N, C-alpha and C positions, 0 to 999 in steps of 0.2 A: 774184850776186843769190841770196838764200836762197829756196828754193822754198816756196810756200805750203803749210802743213800740210793734210792731208785733213780733211773734215768728220767722217768716221767711221773709227775704228780697229776692225777686226774681230779679235777675239782667239780663236785656236783652239789649245787645248792637247791634245796627243795622246801616245799611248803604244802602240806596236805596232798601228797603225791601218790597215794596208794593205787590209783587206777592204772598208771602206766609204769610205775617205778620198777617193777620186776623185769619188764622187757628191757628197760634201759640198763639195769645192772647186768643182765645177761649179755648184752652187747659189749659191755666193758670187760667182763671176765672171759669172754670168748676171743679176745684179741690174740693174734698170732705173736705179737710182741708182748713179752711177759714181765719185763722189768719195770713194773709200775706200782704205785700206791694209789688208793682211792681215798680222797678226803671229802667226806660228806658233811655238809653243814645243814642241819635241820632248823629252819627259821621259824620255830614255834608251831610245828604241826600238831593237830589235835586228832588226827585219824590214825590209821595203822602204819604210817610211814616208818616209825621207829622199829616196830616189830619186824617189818620186811627187811630192813637193813641189818638188824641184829641176827636174823636168821642166816644171812650171808657171812657175817663175822664169825658165827659159830661154826661155819663150814670151813673156816681157815683162810679166807681170802684177806689180803692185806688192806683192810679198810679201817680208817680212823673216823669215828662218828662223833659229831659234836652237836648237841642240842642247845639252842639259844632262844631267848625271847624274840618275838617277831620284830625285826628292825628294818626289813626291806632287803631287796636283792643286792644293792650296792654294798651294804655292810656285810652281808653274808659272804659275798665274794672276797672281801678283805680278810675275813676270818679264815676262809679256806686258803688264801694265799699265804697268810702268816704261818700256817701249819704245814705248808708244802715243802718237801725236802728235795724234790727232783730237779734235774738240770733244766727240764722243760715242764711247762704247765699246759695241760689240755683241758678243755671245758666241755661238759655235757650237762644238759638240763634234764629234769626228771621225766619228761615226756618224749625225749628224742632217742634215736637209735644210731649206733655206729656200725659201719662195715667192719668185718673181722680184721682187715689189714690196715685200718686207718693209722694207728700209732706207728706201725712198722714203716709205712711209706713216708710219713711225715718226719720221723726221726732220721731216716736215710737222707732226706733233703737237707736237714740241719747239719748232719755229719759231713756232707759233701761241701757245704758252704758255711763255715763257722761264723761269718760276720752277720748272718741273718738274725733278725729279731722275731719274725713271724712267718709261719708256714700255714696256709689254709688250703681248702679244697672246694670242689663243687659239692652240692648235695641234691637230694630229691625231696619232694613234698609228699607227705602221706596224710591220710585222714585218721580219724580216731580209732579205726579198726586196723590201721597199718597198711591200708591199700594205697597204691600210688595214685595221687591226684593228677599228676602229669609226669610221664616218664622222662621228659627232657630234664637234663641237669640244670641246676640253678646255683650261682649265676652262670649265664651262658658265655660271658666274656670275662676272663680272669686277667688280672694285672699283677706285675711283679716290679721289683725295684722300689723306687720312690713313689708311694701311693697316697700321699697326703691329699692331693687334688681329687683323685678318684674317690676316696672315702668321703671327703667333704661334700662332694656333689652327689654322693650316694649312687654312683654308677657301678661300683665294684665292691660292694660290701657283702660278704657272705654271712649267713647266719652264724652266730657265735659258736655253735657246736662243731663247726668245721675248723676252728682256730686252734693252733698250738703256738705257744709263745716261749721264747727263752726266758727263764725265770729271772735272771739278772736284769734283762731289759724291762720286764714287767715291773719289777720292784723299783726301778728308776722312775717310772711314771705313775706308780700307785700313790695314793689309794684310789679305788673306785669311788666316784662321787655318789651321794645318796639318792640315786634315781631308781625308779621301778621298772623302766623299760629301756632307756637309752644309755645305761652305764657302759655297755660295750662299745657304742658309737664314740663316746667320749674317750675311752681308753685307747681305742684303735687310732683315733686322731693323734693322740699323744705319742703312741708308738711310731706312727708314720712320720711324725715331725722329727724324730730322732734316728730312726733306723730303716732297714730295708726289709722288704717282704718277698716271699716266693710262694709257690703253690704246687699242688698235685692236681693235674688236669683230669680228675676223675671224681665221681660222686661217692665220697667216703662216709657219708652220713645221711640220715633221713630226718627231716624237720617236720614235726607233726602239727597239723592245723586242726584245732578243735574249738568248741564254743567257749570253753572256760579260759582260753589262753589270754593271759594278761597283756601280751604284746599286741593283741588285736584291739585294744582300747585306744583308738586312733587319736582322740582328743588329748589324752595323756601323753601319747608319743609326740604330738605336735608341741605341746607346752614344754616338755622336757627337752626336746630337740632344740627349740629356740633358746632355752636356758643354757644349753651346752655352747651354742654359738656366742651368746652373750659372755660366757665365761672366757671363751677364747679371745674375744676382743680385748679383754683386760689383761692378757698375758704380755709381759714386758719383753720377752724374748721373741715375740712373733712379729713377722714382717707385714704390717697392716697395709702398707702402700702396695706391695706386690700382690697380696691376696684379697684386697678389699672387694673387688668385683666377684670373686669366687664365693665369698661369704654372702653377698647379696643374692647370688644365684642359688646358693644352698638354702637360704630362707625361702626363696620362691619355690623351690622344689618341695620343701616341707609343707607349705600351704597348698601346693597342687595335690600332693598325696593325701592331705587331710580332706580336700575337696572331693577327690575321687572316692575316698572311703565314705564320705557323707552321701554321695550320690546313690550308694547301694543301700542306704538305710531309709526306711520308710519315714516320711515326715521331716526330713532334714535337707530338702532341696534348697531352701533359702540359706541354710548354713553353708551348703556346698558352694552356692554362688558367691557368698562373701569370701570364702577361701580362694576361689578362683580369681576374684577381683584383686585380692591382696597379692596373689602370685603374679598376676599380669603387671601390677604396678612395680614390682621388684624386677621382673625379667623382661617386660615388653615383648614377650613371646606370644605367638598366635595360639599356642596349645591351650593355655588356660581359657582364652576367649572362646575357643571351639567347644570346650567342655562346659563353659558357662552357658552357651547356647543350647547344648544338649540337655541341660536340666530343664529348660523351658519346653523343648520339643517332647521330652518324655512326659512332662505334665500334661501337655496338650493332647498327646496321643492317648493317655490314660483317660482324659475327660471324654474324648470322642468315642472311645470304646464303651464307656459307661452310658453315654447318650444313645448309642446304637443298641445296647442290650435291653 
């Protein structure tokens, strides 16, 4: 007799994840909703990641572990999806943590509205020690229904660990493209272009901020984000006339965020100004000009302090 497939396939892609992996796995096995499988794709780890996962397998948890040569996060997500048997797919990264009722509350939303493609939630930010950086949930404004514009303009994009997707909808828009940072942004756009979203208005996950986090490499994020927009411009089924202005503003927002990130890094104020100028040319908004001016003010203030000391 063929065993019944689980309702939820949890996809966890990891690489040299020994520092936080045990806490992440504990948050998965502690779910109040128990009809799940965990598909772990180890993308070429050289630390104790494999040993940590095998210890959980030996304890009898429904975990499928796959080791592959390092190919990047996009391909690792494709491998995990290919091996997923559940009606829904939920995502967690090796350094993040779920609330115990995350799966239960999201499955309930799907069951109540069968036409949904995606259900997501709020989350909270934690530091490397698991302490709240800010107790306010993020994002503060959640959107449902048709979310293409909101995702494109990055006003309503939750971190990927909050997302649960209907497997059939995800396979329709797969594969994940070979990006290292924005593969989730690309796939969310594709899902929003075809389907409907809903959410649980509660922080069901904690997103960890730490020094080694790849998604904090802002220059990579900018270049990959622009590549995603370029890929969309070439899509034949896309209404370019209707959304042309939105794509221009999306590019402006990406340059602005890269400029804001560069402002915080020592020795990159000139780079920040270039990003803000690019953002202004695309949006004609006053905001990048204000930040451009702040880069000069901060430099002047620093020089005055040095002269007085």
